[in-house]
C-alpha positions as CSV (number, residue, x, y, z in Angstrom):
1,M,14.7,-0.1,-0.2
2,Q,14.0,-1.0,-3.3
3,R,11.5,1.2,-5.3
4,F,8.5,-0.2,-6.2
5,N,7.2,0.3,-9.9
6,F,3.7,-0.2,-11.2
7,S,2.6,-1.4,-14.7
8,E,1.2,1.7,-17.1
9,F,-3.1,0.3,-15.7
10,E,-2.0,1.1,-12.3
11,L,-0.7,4.1,-12.9
12,Q,-3.0,5.3,-15.1
13,Y,-5.7,3.8,-11.9
14,I,-3.7,6.4,-9.6
15,A,-3.8,9.5,-12.1
16,D,-7.7,8.9,-11.9
17,F,-7.7,9.3,-7.9
18,D,-9.4,12.9,-7.3
19,L,-6.7,12.9,-4.6
20,K,-9.7,13.8,-1.8
21,D,-11.2,10.7,-1.4
22,K,-10.5,9.2,1.8
23,T,-12.2,5.6,1.2
24,Y,-10.1,4.9,-2.2
25,W,-7.6,2.7,-0.5
26,D,-10.5,0.9,0.9
27,N,-11.7,0.0,-2.5
28,T,-12.9,-3.4,-3.1
29,S,-12.8,-3.7,-6.5
30,E,-9.7,-4.3,-9.1
31,P,-7.7,-2.9,-10.0
32,M,-7.4,-1.3,-5.9
33,T,-7.5,-4.7,-4.6
34,S,-4.4,-6.1,-6.6
35,I,-2.5,-2.9,-6.3
36,R,-2.5,-3.1,-2.8
37,K,-1.7,-7.1,-2.7
38,K,1.2,-5.8,-4.7
39,I,2.2,-3.1,-2.4
40,R,2.0,-5.7,0.4
41,A,4.5,-8.4,-1.0
42,H,6.7,-5.6,-2.2
43,F,7.1,-4.0,1.4
44,L,6.9,-8.1,3.1
45,S,10.1,-9.0,1.2
46,D,12.0,-5.8,1.1
47,Q,11.4,-5.5,4.8
48,N,12.1,-9.1,5.4
49,Y,9.8,-9.8,7.2
50,Q,10.0,-7.4,9.7
51,C,7.6,-4.5,11.2
52,C,9.7,-1.0,10.3
53,Y,9.4,0.2,13.9
54,C,9.4,-2.8,16.4
55,K,11.7,-5.0,14.2
56,M,9.5,-7.4,15.3
57,T,9.4,-10.5,13.0
58,K,5.6,-10.9,11.0
59,Q,5.0,-15.4,10.7
60,E,1.8,-14.4,8.3
61,D,1.7,-13.2,4.6
62,H,-1.9,-13.0,3.9
63,G,-2.3,-9.3,4.7
64,L,-5.2,-9.0,7.5
65,V,-2.8,-8.4,10.0
66,W,0.1,-6.5,8.1
67,D,-0.1,-2.4,7.6
68,V,2.1,-0.9,4.7
69,E,2.7,2.0,7.2
70,H,2.5,5.8,6.0
71,I,4.1,8.7,7.8
72,L,0.6,10.2,7.2
73,P,-2.3,9.2,7.6
74,K,-4.5,8.4,4.7
75,I,-7.9,9.8,6.3
76,L,-6.7,13.0,6.7
77,Y,-4.0,13.3,3.9
78,P,-5.6,11.5,1.1
79,Q,-4.0,13.4,-1.3
80,F,-0.3,11.1,0.2
81,T,-2.2,7.5,-0.1
82,F,-0.2,6.5,-3.5
83,E,3.1,8.4,-1.9
């Protein structure tokens, strides 16, 4: 798996995260929307458009039905949102 790299601007935005806000990921303003888009594009490509669990090939890339998976739910463990 390829390592994902954030830009300096993205890293600063992430550093401003208080590790407690359960809705930070769902923010609809910049730069969060572009960060989510960039993360999804990275993992879609890295996983060859396949679900990391069932290996089903994803036919769409618009991001509306593709979830970037987390081991722990963000709502319960917001401190790991960007991990």
